[in-house]
Structure formats: structure tokens, C-alpha cells
N, C-alpha and C positions, 0 to 999 in steps of 0.2 A: 504493499500500501505507499502511496507516495506521502511526500509530505504537507502537499496542499491536502489532500482529501483526507488528512487526518485533521485537519483545522476546524476548531467550532464556527458555526456558521455565528452572524450578526445575533440573530434571534435566542441561539442555543446559548451566548453567555449573557445576554438579557435576563433570561430564565434563572440561568446560573446568580447572577447577580440578588437577583430578588430573592430564590431559594434561600437565600444565607442568610438575609435578613424580612426573615417571616413576620406579617404584622404589623409591619414601620411603615410612619408616612416618609416617600423618599421624593424629592425635588427630581426631575430626570435631569437637572447637569449635571451631579455625580456619577450618574450609571452610566452615561452618555464616556464622562473621563475615562470610566474603569472598564470600557467595552472597548474604548479604543487604547487605552495602553495593553490588555489582553490580544487585543487583535493584532498589537504590531510586534506583540512578544512571541505569535504563532508564526511568525516570518512574512507578515506582508508590506507592502513596500509603499501603500499610500494609509491614510485612515480610512476605516468605514463609511460606507458613504450612509448618511442618514441613518443612526442607531435609534433616534425618537421613533424613527417611522414605526420600527420592530415595536418598543413598546406602544405607540396608539395602536398598532394592532391586538396585539395582545390585552387591551383593556377592550375594544371593539367586539374580539371573541370572547370576552367574560372573565379572561384568566388574572389580569390586573382592576385593580376597584380605583376609580378615580377617585379622589379626594378632595381636590379642587386642579385649577389652573393649574398642569404642571408639575402635579404631587399625584404620587400612585401608591396604590398599597400590595401587597402580594397576602392574599387570605388562606392559606391553605385549604380550610373550609371551605370557602368558595370556588378555589381552583380543583377540586374535587368537583362539586356540584357541576362546575362548566363542564368537565367532561363527559357526567351523564347527560347533556344538553346537547351534543352530537347527535348528530342521527346517525342512527344504527344502518348497515345496512340493508337489513328487510326494508326499516322507512325509506331510506333513498329509492330502494326499486317501486315500490308501491306508488310513490310520488310520481316517477318520470313514466311508471304505466298509466298512472288518471292524467297528467297531462301531455300524455299523447309522443311521449320521448320528444318533446320538444319545450323550445324556450316561451314561455307562457306572456312575455312581449311580443316578441319581432317571429314568433311562430317556426323560427328553423331548429335544424334538430342534425343527426349525424348523416342523416345523408349529402347534407348540405356540407360537409365537414366542421360542421360548430362542436366544439367541444361544452359539454353540458354540466352544470353546479347544480348540488340543489342548496338552496339557499333558504335562511330563516326570512317571512318574513314581516316577523316582528325581530328585531336585532338579539341577542342575547343579552349586549349592552343593557338592555332595558327591558332586562325580563321575559325574553322570549324564549319558549321552550321547546323543545325537538320534540312537535308532534306535526302527525302527516298536514293535521290541519292548517299546523303554522309553517309550513313546508312549500317548496314552490320550485319549479324548474326555470334556470337561468340559463341563458347561455355567458360565455365567458366576457363579451361587450357587457350586454346587460346589468352582470354580476358584479364589473366593476365599474359601471357607472353607478349604480347603486349605491356602493360605498363608497365613490367621492362625491359625489354630488351632493350630500345631506343637507346641507346649508342651505344649497336652491330650492330644496324638498317642501320647507315652509312656505318659502316664500309664493312657489307652485299655488300651496294650498290656500295661502292668504286668494290669489288674482281668484282662486277659483271661487272661492265663500263671495266674494265681492264681488264677482260678477252674477252668482246667483242672486245676491240681496239687492244687486241694480236696477236686475228683471224682477224683481218685487217691486220695486217699486219704480217701474218706468223708467229708468233714467238713462238716457240714450246714448249721452256723453261719458259716462262712466260706461256703462255696457264695452263702447267702442273702443275705450281704453283698455278695460281688461282685456278685450279677446285680442287687440294688438300686440299685447304682451303674453300671451299663453299661445299665439301662431306663433311669436319667436322661440318657445319653449320646444315647440313644435321644430319648427323647423331645423333645430340643431339638434335634435333627439334627445334633450335633456330631459332626464326625471319623465319618459315615456311609464315608466312602470306608475305614475301617478293619474289616472285616465280623465279627462276632460270632456263633459258630452256636451260636442257643440250644436246646437239649435241645425247646421245644415247635413249634421251628420247624418246618411242614409238611412 
């Protein structure tokens, strides 16, 4: 086995750091510094790329608890529960079958050469559990988009609600404004997992 293949990944180093300090509220700065030091000790010629992303991903997966901005905690009991919240192979198979082996957003599947993922509809970081009802099939593209564009989700939902309110009140100017904004979301394919029921839909 080569020296390079024996190196720990950035994620593994982050996990190791927190596991050595259970139930401590730790700012991400010291974690990044330690991970960088260990990374270079393994023989890497350059510092690791964005260790903080691994911290954020572990939080999104439910393995780390976000205490406040930039501060995280590893709770072994919570982490063990998180492992229980992963979909089992049987659940994944059932969700794929239910969704017709296609992305629920774009309809593409393996026949089009698309890699499929089983996604938590309600994220684990927000208390979502591994159940068939809370699972959906997404292609790699839409799975990534859902994870990356959470901030824009709030905006889209707000404009959808505002659009519905404007229609009830007959505010044509506000209706047109909301429709222009929501059309931009559709044009760029942002947050397409949040459905906007257009009046001109067939």
C-alpha cells in the first residue's frame, strides 16, 4: 500500500479531532488548525482544501451539533442515533421502486446514465428520520442543488406565499412582481424541488 493511500482524509481527521473531545463546544478555528497540521504531517505538500466544509457536512448529516455560528459539539449518543437515521438497503430499495427508479424532480434515471441518490426530504439536521415516507429519489445534480441552495429556499417559499396572498387580494402589481421573481428561479433551475403552481400550467 502506498504512502498516499495510507493518508487520512480531511473528513477522517475532523472526526478524529471531535471524537477526542466529546461533548465540548469547539470553534471551527482550532479544528481547522489541527487538521491542517496533521494533513501536512502525512506528507502533503499543500494545506488541505476547506476543512471547514467537512465540519459543515458532518453537521448537515447530523453527526455534529451546531451550538452557535462557528461552534460545534460532538455528542456520542447523538452520533449513534444519527447512524440509526441512515436509510437501510431495504429502505433504499423500496424508495427507488416507489419513485420508479427516477429522480422525482427531473424524471431522469439510470437509463439516461444518471446516478441516483436516496435523500431525506426533511434533513437529518432538522430532525428528519430514515423512513420510507421521508425518503425521495434524486439524481446527483438535484441532490447537490438541494444541499447547496438552502438559503434561496427560504426566498422562494416566501415569494410563493406572497404570490398566493397577492392573488387573494387582487393586487395585480404584486402578482406580476412575484411571478417575475419566481420565473427567474425556474429559468436557472434553482430549488426546483419546491414546486410553484403557475396559473398558466396545463
